[in-house]
Every structure is written in structure tokens, then in C-alpha cells.
NUKOL-30670 format. One record per residue (C-alpha): x, y, z. Coordinates in steps of 0.5 Angstrom, whole numbers, padded with zeros to 4 digits, always signed. Layout:
BEGIN
XYZ/...
END
This chain:
BEGIN
-0090+0062-0015/-0085+0067-0018/-0086+0074-0016/-0091+0073-0011/-0090+0073-0003/-0088+0066+0000/-0087+0064+0007/-0080+0060+0007/-0078+0054+0011/-0078+0055+0018/-0072+0052+0022/-0073+0048+0028/-0069+0049+0035/-0063+0044+0036/-0061+0043+0043/-0053+0042+0042/-0048+0041+0036/-0047+0034+0034/-0043+0030+0028/-0047+0026+0023/-0045+0024+0016/-0053+0025+0014/-0052+0032+0015/-0049+0038+0013/-0048+0044+0017/-0048+0052+0015/-0046+0058+0019/-0052+0061+0022/-0052+0068+0019/-0055+0074+0023/-0059+0078+0019/-0066+0078+0015/-0069+0072+0011/-0070+0074+0004/-0072+0071-0002/-0070+0073-0009/-0074+0072-0015/-0071+0074-0022/-0074+0073-0029/-0070+0076-0034/-0068+0083-0032/-0073+0084-0027/-0071+0082-0020/-0075+0083-0013/-0073+0082-0006/-0078+0079-0001/-0078+0079+0007/-0080+0072+0010/-0087+0076+0012/-0088+0077+0004/-0086+0085+0004/-0082+0087-0002/-0076+0091+0000/-0072+0091-0007/-0072+0099-0007/-0068+0099+0000/-0062+0095-0003/-0059+0098-0009/-0054+0092-0008/-0059+0087-0011/-0058+0090-0018/-0051+0087-0017/-0053+0081-0014/-0058+0080-0021/-0051+0080-0025/-0049+0074-0021/-0054+0070-0022/-0053+0066-0029/-0060+0063-0029/-0066+0067-0033/-0071+0065-0028/-0070+0063-0021/-0072+0064-0013/-0066+0064-0008/-0067+0063-0001/-0062+0067+0002/-0060+0071+0009/-0059+0079+0008/-0053+0081+0012/-0048+0087+0013/-0041+0085+0015/-0038+0089+0021/-0030+0087+0022/-0032+0080+0018/-0038+0078+0022/-0045+0080+0021/-0049+0085+0025/-0056+0084+0025/-0058+0091+0027/-0054+0094+0021/-0058+0090+0016/-0064+0092+0020/-0062+0099+0020/-0062+0098+0012/-0069+0095+0012/-0072+0101+0016/-0069+0107+0011/-0074+0109+0006/-0071+0116+0003/-0067+0115-0003/-0061+0119-0001/-0060+0116+0005/-0061+0109+0002/-0055+0110-0003/-0051+0113+0003/-0052+0107+0007/-0050+0102+0001/-0043+0105+0002/-0043+0106+0009/-0047+0099+0011/-0046+0095+0005/-0051+0089+0004/-0049+0082+0002/-0054+0076+0000/-0052+0070+0002/-0056+0064-0002/-0057+0057+0001/-0062+0054-0003/-0066+0054-0010/-0073+0053-0010/-0075+0055-0017/-0072+0056-0024/-0076+0053-0030/-0079+0049-0025/-0080+0047-0018/-0074+0044-0014/-0077+0044-0007/-0078+0036-0007/-0071+0035-0009/-0066+0033-0004/-0062+0038-0001/-0056+0036-0004/-0059+0036-0011/-0061+0043-0010/-0054+0045-0007/-0051+0043-0014/-0056+0047-0017/-0054+0053-0013/-0047+0052-0015/-0048+0052-0022/-0053+0058-0022/-0049+0063-0017/-0043+0067-0018/-0040+0069-0012/-0039+0077-0011/-0039+0082-0005/-0047+0083-0007/-0049+0075-0007/-0045+0069-0005/-0047+0062-0003/-0046+0060+0004/-0041+0055+0006/-0042+0049+0009/-0039+0043+0012/-0040+0035+0011/-0042+0031+0018/-0037+0036+0022/-0042+0040+0026/-0038+0040+0033/-0032+0043+0029/-0036+0049+0025/-0040+0050+0032/-0033+0052+0035/-0031+0056+0030/-0037+0060+0030/-0036+0061+0037/-0029+0063+0036/-0031+0068+0031/-0037+0071+0035/-0043+0069+0030/-0050+0066+0032/-0049+0059+0031/-0050+0054+0026/-0056+0050+0022/-0056+0043+0021/-0059+0040+0015/-0061+0033+0013/-0058+0032+0006/-0064+0029+0003/-0069+0034+0006/-0074+0037+0002/-0077+0044+0002/-0083+0046+0006/-0086+0053+0005/-0088+0056+0012/-0087+0049+0016/-0082+0047+0021/-0078+0041+0020/-0073+0037+0025/-0069+0036+0018/-0067+0043+0019/-0064+0045+0026/-0061+0052+0029/-0056+0051+0034/-0054+0058+0037/-0049+0060+0042/-0051+0063+0049/-0049+0070+0049/-0048+0074+0055/-0050+0082+0057/-0051+0086+0063/-0058+0089+0063/-0062+0094+0068/-0067+0091+0073/-0073+0095+0071/-0078+0091+0076/-0080+0084+0078/-0086+0079+0078/-0088+0074+0083/-0092+0069+0080/-0087+0066+0077/-0082+0070+0080/-0078+0074+0074/-0074+0080+0073/-0076+0085+0068/-0070+0087+0065/-0068+0093+0060/-0062+0097+0056/-0060+0103+0054/-0061+0105+0047/-0058+0111+0043/-0065+0114+0042/-0069+0111+0049/-0066+0110+0056/-0069+0104+0060/-0073+0100+0055/-0076+0094+0057/-0072+0088+0053/-0075+0082+0056/-0077+0078+0063/-0072+0073+0066/-0075+0067+0070/-0069+0062+0070/-0063+0061+0074/-0064+0064+0080/-0062+0061+0087/-0067+0062+0093/-0062+0067+0096/-0062+0071+0090/-0069+0072+0090/-0069+0073+0098/-0064+0079+0097/-0067+0082+0091/-0074+0082+0094/-0071+0085+0101/-0067+0091+0097/-0073+0092+0092/-0077+0094+0097/-0074+0101+0098/-0074+0102+0090/-0082+0101+0089/-0085+0106+0084/-0092+0104+0081/-0095+0097+0080/-0099+0094+0074/-0103+0087+0074/-0096+0083+0072/-0090+0088+0075/-0088+0091+0080/-0084+0097+0077/-0077+0100+0081/-0072+0105+0080/-0067+0103+0075/-0061+0103+0080/-0059+0095+0080/-0056+0091+0074/-0055+0084+0073/-0052+0079+0068/-0056+0075+0064/-0055+0070+0058/-0060+0069+0052/-0060+0065+0046/-0065+0070+0041/-0067+0077+0040/-0072+0079+0036/-0073+0085+0031/-0076+0089+0036/-0070+0088+0041/-0073+0083+0045/-0069+0078+0049/-0071+0071+0049/-0069+0064+0052/-0066+0068+0058/-0062+0066+0064/-0060+0070+0070/-0053+0069+0072/-0052+0074+0078/-0053+0081+0080/-0048+0087+0079/-0047+0091+0085/-0042+0095+0082/-0044+0097+0075/-0048+0103+0073/-0054+0103+0070/-0052+0107+0064/-0047+0102+0062/-0052+0097+0060/-0053+0099+0053/-0056+0095+0047/-0050+0090+0044/-0049+0091+0036/
END
């Protein structure tokens, strides 16, 4: 198990925040899932896909010093904080770097923190132990530092933590059953992520008719009008009719699925998920923005 790629436990999607004394609730950290493997002086960081990224994060040496166990595997989220909140794109930026000089510079400009929330192994496996027993082990093993810290959690009060994470502009919460075991590369109803919808203004790049949906895009620093998803829900019949009538004058090319149009119209959407490739998922249409300029629709960070 030690120093080999492991696929971490997958969190299921929950519909709404709830209170339950048989659960604990953690903040949903916005970063990369990282498994830290340590034995003696050696420490390695693996992504959820099994890639070793130790060399990209000099902070991992400091993290190793904060681990009191000789041998351990920790399940963590790697994050970069900006103004007190984790910013996904900042950690992704760190993960893309390969030049050693730039890595050292980024460790100062975008310092990483590894937030530990589970212990999978020490001198033996712990995955069959109940979650709260593993939490006790985690508390004994990890000393909180800027590079490595234990996640906070609340007991039974999911709605309160959900409201607090919304106030602080965080992703949401993760509800975990107290007696839950750990299953590699499996989804369990014992772990539920409950996210806040986020709002963003996007450019309409095209549309589809079966079913009806808008192909939406955003402006990035290095690319303009990049497609970031398709919105199929939230439309009223009058929205569709007005759009289709207006879009006739904007048609450009058409492929098998999409009628592309000139990027002149903007709309507001809500979404729950965004991927490493900047794709927005679980999207809902909230209205056209006739007074907004397309160049003002930029990727959020």
C-alpha cells in the first residue's frame, strides 16, 4: 500500500444541507485531492489519479516535519489560500509548473497547504476502522502548521456549517457518517458533498435544439471565447423564442450538434461544479444580459 498509487474514496453528491447526530460535517476545500505517503525521511504526494507531484510542492518537506508518525498515509486536500479562502485555480497553477526556479518562486507567491482529513495507514491499515477512530489517530499524528493542518469539523450541525461556508464564499460542506469505513475508489452514501450554487455571467457561443441548450463561453487570460459548458435547464418558453429569433442574425457555422453564433450576447447562469479543464457542470439558466459586454465575461478565480 505504501508508495503506490491509490484511488481515494469518492464522495457522493447530496441535495441539501441537513442536521444529523450520526454525521460530522467538514468544509469542502477547493483544491486537489492529495494522498501523502510517509516513511521515515521519505515523503511522496500522489494525486487522485496516481500521479506523483512531490517535486512541485517544496512545502511537502515542511509537512513531513509536522507528521509525528514514522509511517503514514494521509488523505488530504491540497489548497492555496487567497484572502482566507481556497482558490482552485491557484493550486492548479502550482500543479502545472515543472521548472524548478518557477516552483520555488510560486511556493512564495502561492504557498500551498495540505489539509488532512483521514488516516488510511500507519504500521497497519485503518480503512476498516470507524471514521471517528481514524479522526482520533489523525489528531495524534498531525501537528498543525502552515504546510499541513487537520480539517475542522462540526458534530451534527450541517446546516450551520453550510451557512458559514456560504458566508465565506467556500464550495460547501462534506457530510460524513461517524461510523463510516474507507473504501478505495468507491462512492459511498456515507460521504456526501453538498455544494453552494455559484453565479457567473457567460457568453453565448451557440445553441443546440435537441434538447435545447446554450453553448456558453468565457474569456481567459490566454484565450478568448473558450467554451465552458452547455446550459439546458432553467429556460422559459419565451426565453427560447426570443433567443432563437435574435440568434438568426448571428449564425456562423454549424456542426452536427451546434449552431455557432457570433459572440455578442451574454447570459447569467448558476453552476455547482467546475472541472480541471474549466468546464462548468450542473448549470441553470437565470436570464439574458442585454446590457453586458462579452469581454466582461471572464473566468472566476
